[in-house]
All heavy atoms as an XYZ file, in Angstrom:
868
protein
N     -14.794     30.927     35.599
C     -13.946     31.999     36.107
C     -14.584     32.613     37.349
O     -15.794     32.790     37.416
C     -13.773     33.086     35.057
C     -12.819     32.773     33.951
S     -12.516     34.267     32.999
C     -10.757     34.286     33.061
N     -13.739     32.959     38.293
C     -14.210     33.617     39.506
C     -14.408     35.100     39.247
O     -13.617     35.732     38.546
C     -13.191     33.434     40.630
C     -13.005     32.024     41.160
C     -11.808     31.963     42.090
C     -14.259     31.580     41.876
N     -15.453     35.653     39.845
C     -15.690     37.094     39.739
C     -15.045     37.801     40.934
O     -14.629     37.155     41.909
C     -17.199     37.414     39.743
O     -17.735     37.035     41.008
C     -17.922     36.711     38.604
N     -15.002     39.107     40.852
C     -14.476     39.910     41.956
C     -15.236     39.589     43.243
O     -14.628     39.350     44.296
C     -14.557     41.424     41.625
C     -14.244     42.270     42.841
C     -13.616     41.768     40.465
N     -16.556     39.547     43.175
C     -17.357     39.266     44.366
C     -17.069     37.871     44.920
O     -16.924     37.702     46.132
C     -18.845     39.415     44.066
C     -19.788     39.138     45.243
C     -19.482     40.048     46.417
C     -21.235     39.294     44.804
N     -16.950     36.885     44.041
C     -16.676     35.526     44.513
C     -15.333     35.429     45.213
O     -15.210     34.780     46.261
C     -16.740     34.541     43.339
C     -18.149     34.322     42.825
C     -18.192     33.579     41.500
O     -17.208     33.668     40.717
O     -19.209     32.916     41.242
N     -14.311     36.088     44.671
C     -12.996     36.016     45.307
C     -13.008     36.767     46.635
O     -12.352     36.366     47.589
C     -11.862     36.482     44.361
C     -10.498     35.974     44.856
C     -11.803     37.973     44.231
C     -10.310     34.498     44.791
N     -13.769     37.850     46.716
C     -13.885     38.566     47.992
C     -14.568     37.671     49.027
O     -14.129     37.596     50.183
C     -14.633     39.906     47.817
C     -13.742     40.912     47.077
C     -15.075     40.471     49.166
C     -14.435     42.195     46.676
N     -15.624     36.987     48.630
C     -16.326     36.086     49.558
C     -15.419     34.955     50.025
O     -15.352     34.644     51.212
C     -17.583     35.519     48.899
C     -18.714     36.514     48.792
C     -19.934     35.875     48.138
C     -21.098     36.828     48.076
N     -22.278     36.227     47.428
N     -14.705     34.327     49.099
C     -13.806     33.227     49.455
C     -12.667     33.711     50.352
O     -12.279     33.025     51.300
C     -13.236     32.567     48.202
C     -14.245     31.750     47.447
C     -13.609     31.068     46.280
N     -14.592     30.309     45.518
C     -14.273     29.381     44.641
N     -13.015     29.083     44.396
N     -15.219     28.737     43.987
N     -12.142     34.876     50.029
C     -11.064     35.439     50.838
C     -11.568     35.770     52.236
O     -10.879     35.517     53.226
C     -10.482     36.691     50.149
O      -9.971     36.317     48.868
C      -9.377     37.322     50.967
N     -12.767     36.317     52.317
C     -13.367     36.631     53.613
C     -13.493     35.372     54.461
O     -13.123     35.364     55.643
C     -14.745     37.291     53.427
O     -14.580     38.507     52.694
C     -15.401     37.585     54.762
N     -14.008     34.306     53.880
C     -14.158     33.033     54.600
C     -12.805     32.501     55.067
O     -12.670     32.038     56.198
C     -14.861     32.005     53.721
C     -16.309     32.328     53.451
C     -16.929     31.419     52.393
O     -16.281     30.440     51.952
O     -18.081     31.704     51.996
N     -11.814     32.560     54.191
C     -10.480     32.071     54.535
C      -9.905     32.865     55.701
O      -9.409     32.287     56.671
C      -9.559     32.162     53.310
C      -8.125     31.825     53.602
C      -7.728     30.510     53.732
C      -7.180     32.835     53.743
C      -6.393     30.198     54.009
C      -5.859     32.538     54.018
C      -5.453     31.211     54.146
N      -9.975     34.191     55.609
C      -9.401     35.036     56.660
C     -10.155     34.879     57.977
O      -9.545     34.836     59.039
C      -9.375     36.498     56.212
C      -8.452     36.820     55.034
C      -8.587     38.283     54.640
C      -7.010     36.464     55.337
N     -11.471     34.778     57.905
C     -12.269     34.571     59.121
C     -11.879     33.254     59.781
O     -11.759     33.179     61.013
C     -13.758     34.597     58.790
N     -11.658     32.235     58.976
C     -11.233     30.940     59.503
C      -9.869     30.984     60.158
O      -9.556     30.155     61.015
N      -9.061     31.952     59.772
C      -7.735     32.131     60.369
C      -7.771     33.101     61.559
O      -6.731     33.425     62.131
C      -6.744     32.664     59.326
C      -6.491     31.714     58.178
C      -5.727     30.494     58.636
C      -5.373     29.607     57.466
N      -4.552     28.466     57.871
N      -8.979     33.580     61.893
C      -9.120     34.466     63.051
C      -8.766     35.916     62.794
O      -8.527     36.676     63.738
N      -8.755     36.321     61.535
C      -8.436     37.716     61.195
C      -9.670     38.575     61.478
O     -10.755     38.284     60.980
C      -8.009     37.843     59.721
C      -7.830     39.292     59.314
C      -6.735     37.046     59.472
N      -9.488     39.618     62.289
C     -10.593     40.534     62.565
C     -10.947     41.301     61.294
O     -10.090     41.557     60.457
C     -10.191     41.545     63.655
C     -10.164     40.970     65.037
C      -9.926     42.035     66.088
O     -10.432     43.172     65.936
O      -9.223     41.722     67.046
N     -12.203     41.675     61.181
C     -12.685     42.435     60.017
C     -12.281     41.747     58.716
O     -11.699     42.373     57.816
C     -12.165     43.876     60.058
O     -12.506     44.509     61.258
N     -12.606     40.472     58.636
C     -12.182     39.661     57.489
C     -12.678     40.233     56.160
O     -11.932     40.255     55.176
C     -12.650     38.218     57.665
N     -13.916     40.696     56.106
C     -14.456     41.231     54.846
C     -13.690     42.485     54.420
O     -13.307     42.636     53.254
C     -15.955     41.524     54.993
C     -16.617     42.210     53.811
C     -16.634     41.347     52.553
N     -17.202     42.052     51.433
C     -18.241     41.636     50.740
N     -18.833     40.489     51.022
N     -18.700     42.340     49.733
N     -13.464     43.395     55.351
C     -12.711     44.614     55.045
C     -11.309     44.259     54.571
O     -10.826     44.802     53.566
C     -12.655     45.527     56.268
C     -11.788     46.778     56.145
C     -12.283     47.679     55.028
C     -11.748     47.524     57.469
N     -10.651     43.347     55.275
C      -9.309     42.921     54.875
C      -9.329     42.318     53.474
O      -8.445     42.594     52.661
C      -8.758     41.902     55.873
C      -8.108     42.539     57.074
O      -6.896     42.508     57.207
N      -8.907     43.118     57.955
N     -10.328     41.490     53.183
C     -10.438     40.878     51.861
C     -10.573     41.948     50.784
O      -9.896     41.890     49.749
C     -11.628     39.919     51.825
N     -11.448     42.905     51.009
C     -11.650     43.966     50.018
C     -10.379     44.780     49.815
O     -10.023     45.113     48.679
C     -12.801     44.867     50.445
C     -14.150     44.181     50.375
C     -15.282     45.023     50.931
O     -15.031     46.146     51.427
O     -16.434     44.554     50.878
N      -9.689     45.095     50.892
C      -8.462     45.890     50.782
C      -7.358     45.117     50.056
O      -6.637     45.685     49.229
C      -7.999     46.344     52.162
C      -8.916     47.366     52.841
C      -8.489     47.599     54.293
C      -8.954     48.680     52.081
N      -7.243     43.825     50.337
C      -6.226     43.017     49.666
C      -6.535     42.848     48.177
O      -5.647     42.998     47.333
C      -6.117     41.649     50.331
C      -5.428     41.618     51.677
C      -5.574     40.246     52.319
C      -3.964     42.009     51.562
N      -7.774     42.545     47.857
C      -8.152     42.368     46.452
C      -7.986     43.692     45.699
O      -7.429     43.728     44.601
C      -9.588     41.815     46.329
C     -10.058     41.825     44.879
C      -9.672     40.404     46.908
N      -8.440     44.773     46.296
C      -8.277     46.082     45.668
C      -6.816     46.423     45.444
O      -6.434     46.913     44.377
N      -5.987     46.143     46.445
C      -4.549     46.418     46.318
C      -3.944     45.600     45.180
O      -3.195     46.129     44.352
C      -3.845     46.107     47.643
C      -2.374     46.297     47.584
N      -1.772     47.538     47.563
C      -1.370     45.394     47.518
C      -0.466     47.394     47.492
N      -0.195     46.094     47.464
N      -4.269     44.307     45.131
C      -3.711     43.437     44.098
C      -4.143     43.861     42.695
O      -3.373     43.749     41.741
C      -4.127     41.987     44.358
N      -5.375     44.365     42.588
C      -5.901     44.762     41.278
C      -5.620     46.228     40.943
O      -5.946     46.683     39.851
C      -7.411     44.508     41.229
C      -7.856     43.052     41.403
C      -9.378     42.962     41.407
C      -7.253     42.167     40.328
N      -5.052     46.951     41.905
C      -4.774     48.369     41.670
C      -6.032     49.216     41.638
O      -6.096     50.211     40.926
N      -7.042     48.792     42.423
C      -8.320     49.497     42.445
C      -8.639     50.021     43.833
O      -8.394     49.331     44.822
C      -9.463     48.548     42.029
C      -9.426     47.967     40.631
C     -10.500     46.907     40.486
C      -9.620     49.071     39.612
N      -9.221     51.220     43.917
C      -9.726     51.669     45.214
C     -10.850     50.735     45.664
O     -11.559     50.140     44.830
C     -10.275     53.069     44.941
C      -9.865     53.432     43.570
C      -9.445     52.180     42.860
N     -11.009     50.594     46.949
C     -11.993     49.661     47.507
C     -13.383     49.873     46.921
O     -14.075     48.915     46.569
C     -12.010     49.815     49.025
C     -12.922     48.855     49.704
C     -12.744     48.937     51.214
N     -13.894     48.365     51.859
C     -14.568     48.943     52.817
N     -14.202     50.105     53.289
N     -15.615     48.358     53.344
N     -13.820     51.101     46.812
C     -15.170     51.376     46.323
C     -15.342     50.949     44.860
O     -16.434     50.598     44.438
C     -15.529     52.853     46.489
C     -15.622     53.290     47.949
S     -16.682     52.253     48.983
C     -18.265     52.525     48.244
N     -14.272     50.948     44.100
C     -14.343     50.534     42.696
C     -14.645     49.042     42.588
O     -15.216     48.591     41.594
C     -13.037     50.887     41.980
C     -13.090     50.739     40.495
C     -14.073     51.683     39.826
O     -14.327     52.764     40.297
N     -14.635     51.254     38.718
N     -14.282     48.279     43.612
C     -14.587     46.845     43.597
C     -16.088     46.608     43.504
O     -16.542     45.689     42.835
C     -14.041     46.168     44.852
C     -12.527     46.112     45.009
C     -12.172     45.526     46.370
C     -11.882     45.328     43.890
N     -16.870     47.442     44.200
C     -18.327     47.275     44.207
C     -18.913     47.453     42.806
O     -19.873     46.787     42.441
C     -18.976     48.264     45.179
C     -18.674     47.952     46.615
C     -17.626     48.566     47.275
C     -19.438     47.032     47.320
C     -17.342     48.269     48.597
C     -19.165     46.726     48.645
C     -18.114     47.354     49.275
O     -17.834     47.059     50.583
N     -18.323     48.329     42.029
C     -18.790     48.573     40.669
C     -18.438     47.390     39.762
O     -19.119     47.138     38.770
C     -18.163     49.884     40.123
C     -18.555     50.142     38.691
C     -18.537     51.060     41.005
N     -17.392     46.659     40.147
C     -16.896     45.575     39.294
C     -17.165     44.190     39.884
O     -16.507     43.216     39.508
C     -15.393     45.759     39.069
C     -15.063     47.042     38.352
C     -13.605     47.123     37.962
O     -12.936     46.115     37.762
N     -13.100     48.329     37.839
N     -18.124     44.053     40.787
C     -18.402     42.778     41.446
C     -18.559     41.611     40.482
O     -18.126     40.507     40.755
C     -19.669     42.877     42.302
C     -19.436     43.218     43.740
C     -20.519     43.486     44.557
C     -18.177     43.266     44.305
C     -20.343     43.795     45.897
C     -17.979     43.574     45.630
C     -19.068     43.838     46.429
N     -19.189     41.830     39.358
C     -19.488     40.736     38.426
C     -18.372     40.492     37.414
O     -18.465     39.574     36.599
C     -20.806     41.013     37.699
C     -21.996     41.120     38.629
C     -22.197     39.898     39.523
O     -22.055     38.755     39.018
O     -22.461     40.077     40.728
N     -17.311     41.290     37.469
C     -16.217     41.142     36.496
C     -15.424     39.865     36.768
O     -14.973     39.630     37.884
C     -15.276     42.344     36.576
C     -14.113     42.240     35.590
C     -13.301     43.507     35.530
N     -12.441     43.738     36.663
C     -11.209     43.236     36.800
N     -10.703     42.427     35.897
N     -10.485     43.545     37.851
N     -15.260     39.014     35.758
C     -14.441     37.811     35.934
C     -12.970     38.193     36.093
O     -12.501     39.151     35.477
C     -14.649     37.023     34.640
C     -15.707     37.725     33.875
C     -15.869     39.091     34.433
N     -12.277     37.445     36.913
C     -10.855     37.685     37.130
C     -10.029     36.725     36.292
O     -10.300     35.522     36.264
C     -10.512     37.518     38.607
C     -11.123     38.547     39.545
C     -10.904     38.148     40.989
C     -10.546     39.920     39.276
N      -9.029     37.265     35.644
C      -8.110     36.436     34.859
C      -7.179     35.694     35.813
O      -6.973     36.111     36.958
C      -7.301     37.327     33.912
N      -6.613     34.617     35.350
C      -5.691     33.827     36.185
C      -4.518     34.685     36.663
O      -4.068     34.542     37.804
C      -5.189     32.607     35.416
C      -4.358     31.661     36.249
C      -5.077     31.094     37.474
O      -6.292     30.854     37.410
O      -4.412     30.887     38.505
N      -4.029     35.579     35.822
C      -2.916     36.453     36.216
C      -3.309     37.347     37.397
O      -2.489     37.625     38.268
C      -2.466     37.304     35.028
N      -4.562     37.795     37.425
C      -5.034     38.612     38.538
C      -5.148     37.782     39.812
O      -4.782     38.241     40.900
C      -6.388     39.245     38.201
C      -6.293     40.286     37.100
C      -7.645     40.777     36.644
O      -8.544     39.945     36.376
O      -7.802     42.018     36.555
N      -5.627     36.556     39.673
C      -5.720     35.665     40.842
C      -4.342     35.357     41.407
O      -4.169     35.268     42.627
C      -6.441     34.368     40.464
C      -7.918     34.515     40.112
C      -8.457     33.206     39.548
C      -8.719     34.958     41.321
N      -3.355     35.246     40.535
C      -1.982     34.976     40.978
C      -1.400     36.153     41.761
O      -0.491     35.957     42.571
C      -1.086     34.622     39.794
C      -1.380     33.264     39.191
C      -1.245     32.129     40.206
O      -0.287     32.129     41.001
O      -2.119     31.237     40.202
N      -1.902     37.342     41.533
C      -1.474     38.503     42.317
C      -2.145     38.512     43.692
O      -1.564     38.956     44.673
C      -1.826     39.811     41.589
C      -1.007     40.076     40.362
C      -1.447     41.380     39.724
C      -0.699     41.674     38.446
N      -1.175     42.917     37.808
N      -3.370     38.037     43.745
C      -4.162     38.062     44.978
C      -3.726     36.965     45.952
O      -3.582     37.217     47.159
C      -5.670     37.923     44.653
C      -6.141     39.136     43.848
C      -6.493     37.756     45.921
C      -7.526     38.971     43.227
N      -3.507     35.769     45.463
C      -3.257     34.603     46.323
C      -2.121     34.784     47.331
O      -2.311     34.483     48.515
C      -3.019     33.364     45.465
C      -4.286     32.857     44.815
C      -4.028     31.593     43.997
N      -5.246     31.176     43.325
C      -5.376     31.045     42.025
N      -4.348     31.289     41.215
N      -6.519     30.652     41.502
N      -0.938     35.243     46.909
C       0.136     35.359     47.912
C      -0.174     36.399     48.989
O       0.218     36.236     50.143
C       1.370     35.746     47.095
C       0.874     36.166     45.762
C      -0.478     35.561     45.561
N      -0.896     37.446     48.628
C      -1.254     38.467     49.620
C      -2.204     37.879     50.663
O      -2.055     38.120     51.865
C      -1.909     39.671     48.935
C      -1.118     40.359     47.826
C      -1.902     41.540     47.265
C       0.245     40.796     48.309
N      -3.159     37.098     50.187
C      -4.129     36.473     51.091
C      -3.433     35.458     51.995
O      -3.706     35.401     53.199
C      -5.278     35.824     50.289
C      -6.198     35.025     51.194
C      -6.060     36.898     49.537
N      -2.505     34.697     51.432
C      -1.759     33.724     52.250
C      -0.989     34.451     53.354
O      -0.976     34.002     54.500
C      -0.799     32.907     51.389
C      -1.464     31.743     50.684
C      -0.439     30.770     50.115
N       0.329     31.336     49.008
C      -0.053     31.312     47.745
N      -1.190     30.758     47.404
N       0.702     31.838     46.811
N      -0.344     35.551     53.008
C       0.411     36.321     54.010
C      -0.512     36.822     55.115
O      -0.180     36.734     56.290
C       1.132     37.491     53.340
C       2.303     37.079     52.495
C       2.877     38.222     51.695
N       3.431     39.270     52.539
C       3.870     40.431     52.067
N       3.829     40.692     50.760
N       4.362     41.331     52.886
N      -1.671     37.341     54.738
C      -2.610     37.848     55.756
C      -3.141     36.706     56.608
O      -3.401     36.872     57.793
C      -3.752     38.627     55.090
C      -4.641     39.341     56.071
C      -3.892     40.447     56.792
N      -4.729     41.055     57.803
C      -4.473     41.000     59.113
N      -3.380     40.418     59.566
N      -5.291     41.561     59.977
N      -3.292     35.537     55.991
C      -3.744     34.362     56.723
C      -2.779     33.926     57.810
O      -3.171     33.271     58.774
N      -1.506     34.292     57.672
C      -0.513     34.005     58.711
C      -0.464     35.121     59.747
O       0.419     35.143     60.593
C       0.900     33.807     58.115
O       1.345     35.036     57.545
C       0.932     32.681     57.112
N      -1.405     36.069     59.626
C      -1.567     37.197     60.562
C      -0.513     38.291     60.366
O      -0.316     39.123     61.240
C      -1.600     36.732     62.016
C      -2.600     35.621     62.308
C      -4.043     36.020     62.076
N      -4.556     36.940     63.041
C      -5.138     36.628     64.182
N      -5.320     35.369     64.486
N      -5.570     37.551     65.001
N       0.145     38.289     59.203
C       1.039     39.405     58.889
C       0.169     40.651     58.783
O      -0.904     40.612     58.182
C       1.770     39.152     57.573
C       2.762     40.240     57.221
C       3.565     39.948     55.965
O       3.582     38.780     55.506
O       4.164     40.892     55.437
N       0.599     41.770     59.365
C      -0.237     42.972     59.325
C      -0.567     43.422     57.899
O       0.285     43.393     57.007
C       0.620     44.031     60.039
C       1.538     43.247     60.918
C       1.818     41.975     60.151
N      -1.803     43.821     57.711
C      -2.275     44.289     56.414
C      -1.392     45.411     55.877
O      -1.057     45.446     54.688
C      -3.724     44.765     56.537
C      -4.378     45.293     55.279
C      -4.574     44.167     54.272
C      -5.699     45.946     55.599
N      -0.984     46.308     56.746
C      -0.168     47.453     56.318
C       1.189     47.014     55.783
O       1.737     47.638     54.883
C       0.020     48.437     57.487
C      -1.267     49.071     57.949
C      -1.995     48.249     59.014
O      -1.763     47.054     59.178
N      -2.873     48.900     59.751
N       1.751     45.952     56.331
C       3.027     45.446     55.817
C       2.833     44.801     54.442
O       3.708     44.883     53.588
C       3.631     44.439     56.781
C       4.131     45.057     58.047
N       4.636     44.315     59.071
C       4.189     46.352     58.474
C       4.998     45.121     60.066
N       4.718     46.365     59.718
N       1.698     44.179     54.230
C       1.416     43.525     52.953
C       1.176     44.559     51.855
O       1.709     44.440     50.749
C       0.207     42.581     53.088
C       0.530     41.465     54.087
C      -0.191     42.005     51.733
C      -0.667     40.640     54.513
N       0.386     45.584     52.162
C       0.078     46.602     51.146
C       1.188     47.642     51.020
O       1.251     48.358     50.022
C      -1.240     47.329     51.470
O      -1.117     48.010     52.720
C      -2.408     46.354     51.496
N       2.035     47.736     52.048
C       3.143     48.693     52.002
C       2.750     50.116     52.345
O       3.513     51.040     52.088
N       1.561     50.283     52.936
C       1.140     51.633     53.309
C       0.285     51.610     54.568
O      -0.397     50.640     54.866
C       0.378     52.304     52.171
C      -0.867     51.574     51.743
C      -1.485     52.124     50.480
O      -0.746     52.621     49.609
O      -2.717     52.062     50.359
N       0.412     52.703     55.310
C      -0.395     52.900     56.516
C      -0.847     54.354     56.514
O      -0.161     55.237     55.997
C       0.425     52.597     57.770
N      -2.006     54.584     57.085
C      -2.530     55.944     57.156
C      -2.408     56.456     58.576
O      -2.697     55.730     59.541
C      -3.986     55.972     56.687
C      -4.106     55.672     55.219
C      -4.229     54.368     54.763
C      -4.043     56.689     54.284
C      -4.308     54.079     53.414
C      -4.123     56.413     52.929
C      -4.260     55.109     52.495
N      -1.937     57.697     58.710
C      -1.771     58.309     60.023
C      -2.057     59.800     59.921
O      -1.397     60.509     59.170
C      -0.354     58.085     60.558
C      -0.117     58.724     61.889
C      -0.643     58.164     63.043
C       0.617     59.882     61.995
C      -0.442     58.749     64.275
C       0.828     60.479     63.217
C       0.300     59.911     64.357
N      -3.042     60.215     60.659
C      -3.371     61.635     60.769
C      -3.523     62.287     59.402
O      -2.998     63.375     59.136
C      -2.306     62.340     61.618
C      -2.859     63.503     62.372
N      -2.788     64.789     61.909
C      -3.510     63.565     63.548
C      -3.364     65.603     62.767
N      -3.810     64.875     63.781
N      -4.232     61.605     58.507
C      -4.485     62.141     57.175
C      -3.355     61.940     56.183
O      -3.438     62.401     55.049
N      -2.302     61.264     56.583
C      -1.160     61.036     55.704
C      -1.078     59.569     55.310
O      -1.355     58.685     56.117
C       0.146     61.405     56.411
C       0.318     62.841     56.873
C       1.573     62.971     57.722
C       0.387     63.769     55.676
N      -0.675     59.321     54.082
C      -0.399     57.950     53.647
C       1.101     57.746     53.767
O       1.890     58.443     53.126
C      -0.870     57.731     52.210
C      -0.678     56.311     51.735
C      -1.494     56.009     50.496
C      -0.677     56.183     49.255
N      -1.402     55.740     48.045
N       1.496     56.784     54.614
C       2.903     56.526     54.881
C       3.314     55.173     54.308
O       2.530     54.224     54.323
C       3.156     56.511     56.395
C       2.688     57.734     57.182
C       2.820     57.476     58.672
C       3.481     58.958     56.768
N       4.548     55.086     53.827
C       5.084     53.794     53.417
C       5.317     52.967     54.676
O       5.711     53.497     55.715
C       6.387     53.961     52.654
C       6.208     54.497     51.263
C       7.512     54.457     50.504
C       7.259     54.894     49.076
N       8.455     54.724     48.259
N       5.082     51.672     54.554
C       5.183     50.823     55.737
C       5.664     49.438     55.333
O       5.230     48.896     54.322
C       3.802     50.746     56.400
S       3.769     49.848     57.939
N       6.572     48.878     56.120
C       6.964     47.489     55.962
C       7.339     46.944     57.332
O       7.120     47.604     58.344
C       8.094     47.318     54.927
C       9.395     48.002     55.317
O       9.602     48.291     56.516
O      10.223     48.235     54.425
N       7.902     45.755     57.366
C       8.154     45.119     58.658
C       9.169     45.872     59.525
O       9.285     45.609     60.703
C       8.578     43.668     58.467
C       9.947     43.517     57.827
C      10.389     42.094     57.765
N       9.484     41.365     56.894
C       9.753     40.238     56.313
N      10.905     39.674     56.514
N       8.892     39.647     55.520
N       9.903     46.804     58.955
C      10.869     47.583     59.739
C      10.205     48.689     60.546
O      10.825     49.251     61.432
C      11.915     48.204     58.810
C      12.749     47.176     58.063
C      13.622     47.827     57.033
N      12.753     48.453     56.022
C      13.186     49.193     55.025
N      14.467     49.430     54.892
N      12.338     49.697     54.160
N       8.947     48.995     60.235
C       8.271     50.123     60.884
C       7.112     49.641     61.746
O       6.441     48.667     61.423
C       7.737     51.082     59.823
N       6.898     50.343     62.837
C       5.711     50.098     63.636
C       4.514     50.700     62.913
O       4.623     51.729     62.250
C       5.852     50.734     65.021
C       6.932     50.131     65.916
C       7.053     50.947     67.198
C       6.631     48.682     66.232
N       3.382     50.070     63.060
C       2.168     50.555     62.412
C       1.517     51.593     63.315
O       1.284     51.323     64.494
C       1.201     49.391     62.143
C       1.885     48.377     61.209
C      -0.104     49.888     61.545
C       1.200     47.053     61.144
N       1.258     52.794     62.795
C       0.617     53.821     63.633
C      -0.732     53.339     64.166
O      -1.504     52.718     63.439
C       0.425     55.001     62.671
C       1.336     54.743     61.531
C       1.494     53.260     61.440
N      -0.985     53.641     65.416
C      -2.224     53.228     66.057
C      -3.178     54.412     66.156
O      -2.740     55.560     66.255
C      -1.940     52.658     67.443
C      -0.943     51.528     67.368
C      -1.051     50.455     68.392
N      -2.296     50.256     69.048
C      -3.174     49.320     68.721
N      -2.950     48.537     67.712
N      -4.286     49.177     69.404
N      -4.467     54.149     66.153
C      -5.440     55.240     66.281
C      -5.236     56.063     67.563
O      -5.427     57.276     67.558
C      -6.791     54.520     66.306
C      -6.544     53.213     65.641
C      -5.114     52.851     65.938
N      -4.801     55.399     68.629
C      -4.571     56.122     69.889
C      -3.469     57.163     69.740
O      -3.499     58.214     70.381
C      -4.199     55.140     71.012
C      -5.268     54.136     71.340
C      -5.237     52.895     70.451
O      -4.362     52.769     69.565
O      -6.128     52.041     70.627
N      -2.489     56.869     68.889
C      -1.401     57.811     68.658
C      -1.923     59.049     67.937
O      -1.475     60.173     68.205
C      -0.276     57.147     67.850
O       0.082     55.914     68.473
C       0.951     58.034     67.778
N      -2.891     58.875     67.046
C      -3.504     60.028     66.378
C      -4.182     60.926     67.400
O      -4.089     62.150     67.311
C      -4.510     59.576     65.322
C      -3.865     59.032     64.080
C      -4.837     58.865     62.931
O      -5.756     59.701     62.786
O      -4.659     57.908     62.158
N      -4.857     60.321     68.357
C      -5.513     61.111     69.414
C      -4.482     61.894     70.213
O      -4.704     63.061     70.569
C      -6.329     60.204     70.336
C      -7.548     59.535     69.716
C      -8.159     58.553     70.706
C      -8.566     60.585     69.297
N      -3.353     61.262     70.493
C      -2.291     61.947     71.235
C      -1.739     63.128     70.446
O      -1.534     64.210     70.998
C      -1.162     60.948     71.545
C      -0.010     61.467     72.369
C      -0.488     61.933     73.741
C       1.052     60.385     72.535
N      -1.570     62.955     69.135
C      -1.088     64.045     68.276
C      -2.116     65.192     68.269
O      -1.740     66.360     68.390
C      -0.817     63.550     66.843
C      -0.591     64.706     65.878
C       0.398     62.614     66.833
N      -3.382     64.859     68.160
C      -4.424     65.887     68.169
C      -4.456     66.626     69.502
O      -4.589     67.848     69.540
C      -5.795     65.261     67.884
C      -5.929     64.804     66.454
C      -7.207     64.011     66.198
O      -8.119     64.035     67.069
O      -7.299     63.380     65.144
N      -4.289     65.877     70.580
C      -4.260     66.505     71.906
C      -3.080     67.445     72.045
O      -3.198     68.576     72.489
C      -4.214     65.425     73.003
C      -4.114     65.989     74.384
C      -5.226     66.541     74.997
C      -2.906     65.958     75.062
C      -5.138     67.070     76.281
C      -2.825     66.498     76.342
C      -3.934     67.046     76.953
N      -1.891     66.970     71.630
C      -0.693     67.792     71.723
C      -0.789     69.030     70.843
O      -0.375     70.125     71.228
C       0.541     66.964     71.326
N      -1.357     68.880     69.645
C      -1.520     70.027     68.740
C      -2.490     71.042     69.328
O      -2.286     72.248     69.210
C      -1.987     69.562     67.370
N      -3.527     70.550     69.981
C      -4.524     71.440     70.603
C      -3.971     72.138     71.821
O      -4.335     73.274     72.125
N      -3.038     71.496     72.534
C      -2.464     72.091     73.751
C      -1.557     73.259     73.398
O      -1.416     74.193     74.191
C      -1.673     71.037     74.522
N      -0.987     73.215     72.205
C      -0.088     74.301     71.795
C      -0.831     75.502     71.238
O      -0.267     76.561     71.048
N      -2.114     75.345     70.973
C      -2.878     76.436     70.364
C      -3.327     77.463     71.363
O      -3.435     77.331     72.500
C      -4.092     75.869     69.638
């Protein structure tokens, strides 16, 4: 049986081979999302074996990311200015530069 750490390593290698930036971070976020765990909880469970049903939840997400589908569309959420927003292919993904613009505009009104 594969452990949480082993699947993260394999996913990282797969995503890196597909040219995905921050492959390790993406792997951790996808595995955590599939297992319903916060990213930091994965570290506590590195040695936990994964059941086949859990692997079946992870595989399609990894395949989608391997085709360069945005992580936010796969997980269905994006973070913007401290807010967690629902996200799918119909929405643009908020960019960090947009957060800076919001902060600038908020500061200009003060």
